[in-house]
MARROBA-317955 format. One record per residue: y, z, x negated of N, C-alpha, C in turn; residue in one letter. Coordinates in steps of 0.2 Angstrom, whole numbers, plus 2048, in hexadecimal, padded with zeros to 3 digits. Layout:
N
YZXYZXYZXA;...
! end
This chain:
234
4E562D5B74EA6295BA4EB62C5C1V;4E662D5C54E66305CC4E96375CBI;4E763B5C74E96425C64F16425C5G;4F363E5C04FA63E5BF4FE63C5C5R;4FC6375C94FF6355CF50063A5D4R;4FA63E5D54FA6445DA4FF6495D7L;4FF64A5D15036505CE50A64F5CFD;50C6495D05146475D25156495D9R;51064A5DD51264B5E45136535E5L;5176555EA51865C5EC5126605EDS;5126665ED50C66A5EE50A66A5F5E;50F6695FA50D66960150A662602R;50C65D5FF5096566005026565FEC;5006595F84FA65A5F54F565E5FAN;4F86635FD4F46676024F2662608E;4F665F60A4F565A6104F065560EV;4F16526084EC64D6064E564F605L;4E56566024DE6596014DA659608T;4DE65C60D4DB65C6144D9655616V;4DD6516154DC64A6174D6647614A;4D564960D4CF64660A4C864960CA;4C864F60F4C26526124C164E619V;4C664C61C4C56486234C2641621I;4C463E61B4C16386194C6633616G;4C362D6144C86286114CD626616R;4CC62661D4D16256224D262B626Q;4D862C6284D963262C4DF631631F;4DF6356364E463463B4E963963CE;4EF63863D4F563D63E4F3642643F;4F06416494EF64664D4EA64B64BP;4E56496464E164E6434E465363FA;4E965063B4ED6546364F165963AL;4F465763F4F965B6434F5661646T;4EF6606484EB66664A4E966A645R;4E866863F4E566C6394EB670636L;4F166D6374F76706344FC674639F;4F967463F4FD6786444F967E647S;4F367F6454EF6836484F168B647G;4EF68F64C4F169664C4EE69A647G;4E86976444E569B63F4E869A638E;4ED6966384F16956324F769A631L;4F869D62C4FE6A162B50469D62CP;50A6A062F51069C63151269762BP;51269A62551569661F51069061DN;50A68F62050668A61F506684624A;50968662A50A68162F50F67C62ER;50E67663151267063051466E637L;51A66C63951C66963F51A66163ES;51A65E64351965764351E65363ED;52465563F52965163B528653633D;52765963252665B62B51F658628R;51A65762C51465462A51564C629L;51964962D51B64262C51F641625L;52364662452764661E522646618T;51D64B61851864B613514645612V;51264261850E63C617512636614L;51963661651D63161351E63160CE;51E63760951E6396025186355FFE;51263660250C6335FF50C62C600A;50F62960650F62260651461F601L;51962260051E6205FA51B61F5F4D;5166245F25126255EC50C6205ECA;50B61C5F15066185F24FF61B5F1R;4FF6215F34F86255F34F46245FAV;4F86235FF4F56216054F961B608I;4F661860D4F96136114F8613618E;4FD61061C4FC6106234F760A625E;4F360B62A4EF60562C4F3601632L;4F45FB6314F95F76364F75F763DP;4F05F763E4EE5F66454ED5FD649D;4EF6036464EE60964A4F460D648R;4F860F64C4FE61464B4FB61B649V;4FD61E6444FB6246424F562563EG;4F261F63C4EC61F6384EE61D631M;4EB62162C4EC6206254E661F622Y;4E661D61B4E061D6174E361E610Q;4DF62160C4E06216054E061A602F;4E46195FD4E56125FA4DF6105F6T;4DB6165F44D56155EF4D161A5F1H;4CA6195F14C561E5F34C56235EDA;4C76225E74C76275E24CD62C5E3L;4D262A5E64D762F5E84D46355ECI;4D16325F24CE6375F64C863B5F2E;4C46385EE4BF63C5EB4C26415E6Q;4C863F5E24CB6445DE4CD64A5E1T;4D16495E74D364F5EB4CD6535EEL;4C864F5F04C26535F34BF6575EEF;4BE6555E84BA6585E34BE65E5E0E;4C465F5E14C86645DF4C766B5E3E;4C466A5E94C366F5EE4BD6735ECL;4BD67A5ED4B767E5EC4B267C5F2S;4AC67E5F14A767D5F64A96815FDT;4AB6875FC4AD68B6024B2688606T;4B76856024BD6826054BB67C609R;4B76786064B46726094B167360FR;4AC67860F4A967A6154AD67C61BV;4B26806194B768361E4BB67D621R;4BD67861D4C167361F4BD66E624L;4B766D6224B36696264B266C62DH;4B167262D4B06766334B7675638A;4BC6766354C36756384C466E63AR;4C266A6364C36626384BF66163EI;4B866363E4B46616434B766464AA;4B966A64A4BC66D6504C2669652S;4C666864D4CD66464F4CB65D652A;4C665A64F4C46536524C1654659L;4BD65965A4BA65A6614C065B666E;4C565E6644CA6606694CE65966AE;4CF6556654D364F6664CF64A66AI;4C86496684C464466C4C3647673Y;4C264D6744C165067B4BB64D67EG;4BB64A6844B56486874B2642684D;4B563F67F4B363967B4B063B674R;4AF6426744AC64466D4A664166BA;4A164067049B63D66E49B63666CE;4A163266E4A162C66B4A362C663E;4A46326614A663365A4A1637657H;49A63765949563C65749463B650A;49463564D492635646497638641A;49D6376434A363A63F4A3642640E;4A26446464A164C64749B64F643L;49564B64448F64E64149064E639A;49464963649564962F49965062DG;49E6516314A265862F49E65E630H;49A65E636496664637490665633L;48E65F63048866062B48B664625A;49166262349466561D49666D61EE;49766E62549967562749467962AA;48E67762A48867A62D48768262CE;48868362548868A62348D68F627T;49268C62949869062C497690634L;49668A63649668963E48F689641V;48A68963D483689640481682642G;47A68164447767B64547867864CP;47A67B65147A67965847E672659E;48467265748966C658486667653R;48466864D48266364947C66064CL;47766364F47166065247365C657I;47865E65C47A65B66147D65465FH;48265465B48564D659480649655Y;47C64C65147764864D473644651S;47064765646B64465B46F63E65EV;47563F66147963A66447A63465FI;47C63665947E63165447862D652A;47263065246C62D65046A628656G;46A62A65C46962666146E61F662E;47462166047961B66047761665AK;47561965547461464F46D611650A;46861465446261165546360B65AF;46860C65F46960766446C601661A;47060265C4735FC65946F5F9652T;4695FB6524645F964D4665FC646S;46A60164646C60563F46660A63EG;46060763D45B60C63C45B611637F;45D60F63145E61362B46361962CE;46861763046E61C63146B620637E;46761E63B46462264045F62763DA;45B62563845762A63445B62F631I;46062D62E46563362B467638630R;46963563646C63A63B46663F63EH;46163C63F45B64064245864463DF;45864263645664763145B64D631E;46164C631466651631465656637N;46365363D46265764245C65B641A;45665863F45065C63E451661639R;45566063345666562E45A66B631A;45F66963546366F63845F67363DA;45A670640455673646450677643A;44E67663C44967963944968163AE;44468463B44468B63C44668D643G;44868964744A68A64E444689653G;44568A65943F68965E43D68165EP;43768065F434679660435678668E;43B67666A43C67567143D66E672D;44066D67844166667B446662676A;44B66667445066366F44C660668Q;44866566644466366044065D661F;43D65C66743965766943D650669A;44365166B44764B66B449649664V;44A64E66044B64C659445648655I;43F64B657439648654438641656L;43964065D43863A66043D63565DS;44363765D44863265A447630653G;44563564F44463464843E62F647L;43963164B43362D64B43462564CG;43862465243961E65443D61A64ER;44261E64B44661B646442619640A;43D61D63E43961B63843561563AW;43261564042E60F642431609643C;43860964443C60364543F60063FA;43F60463944260263343E5FD62FT;4405F762F43B5F262C43A5F2625P;43F5F662143E5F661A43B5FD618T;43860161D43560761B42E60761EA;42A60261C42360261E41F60961DA;42160C61741E61261541F61861AH;42561761E42661C62342461B62AG;42061562B41E614632419619634V;41461B62F40F620631413627633Q;41862862F41C62F63041F62E637E;42162863942562763F420629645G;41A62664441562764941362E64AW;41263264441163964441663D648D;41C63B64742263F64A42263D651L;42163765342063565A41B63965EI;41563A65A40F63D65D41164565EG;41464865941664F65941B65065FR;42064B66042464C66642064B66DA;41C64766D41864667341464C674F;41064F66F40D65567041165B672D;41765B66F41C66167041E661678L;41F65B67A42165A68141C65D686Y;41665B68441065D68840F665688L;41066868241066F681415672685E;41B66F68642167268A420670691L;41B66D69341A66B69A41E66669DG;42166269842665C69A42265669AD;41E65469F41A64E69E41E64869FT;4236486A34276426A342A64069DG;42D64569943064369242A64168ES;42464468E41F64168A41D63A68BA;41D63869241C63169442162D691V;42862F69242D62B68F42D62A688A;42B62F68442A62E67D42562967BV;41F62967F41A62467E41C61D680A;42061D685422616687428613682Q;42C61868043161567B42E613675S;42961667342661466C42160E66DS;42060C67341B60667441D600670A;4235FF66F4265F966C4235F9665A;4225FF66241F5FF65B4185FE65AF;4145FE66040D5FE65F40A5F865BA;40E5F365A40B5ED65640C5EE64FT;4105F364D4125F464640C5F6642I;
! end
């Protein structure tokens, strides 16, 4: 049923919706304008703002997407299966390249506020790591992990710190790696439903502490010890 509905749309409309599906269930007009007006696109692939709005109105009329009433320029797919159907039609290479372009476009749009959207950016960069490398993924994953930890989202924090650790594997065991180990350790220790992970958490915190000492950063080693003191009764 979803396939038939999409088949009735124009080719250009399906192109735009496919890119939107990689952004996520919800997507904003400014992100699409960046992605369809970039200089890396051939001229016949670019869309003016007016043309892009016309394409989106086609999708609105077909009830494939809908506007969110509380935010101008914000849309969402009317059903998650529509997004999934469009997403699954893409090749792996195409997905990776789109995630990379989307991450860059969102960073430009957010500007100085990019770190406020760390989880969103880390998600796209994780999918594009083979193309863009690990540096930005590690940066945003650590920030997203700390934000989740601060709001007691410990399982989410574990996921972000695990992504950062995986991206950092094979690299230098430097201060940044110690930050990842410490964050992941604290998240495991604080997760009430993961008692089996408490020992792993303490092991990670211990590794971070030792690494800071090896690096000659006594102050950070002390800070790790102090920040983990709350888990001493676990």
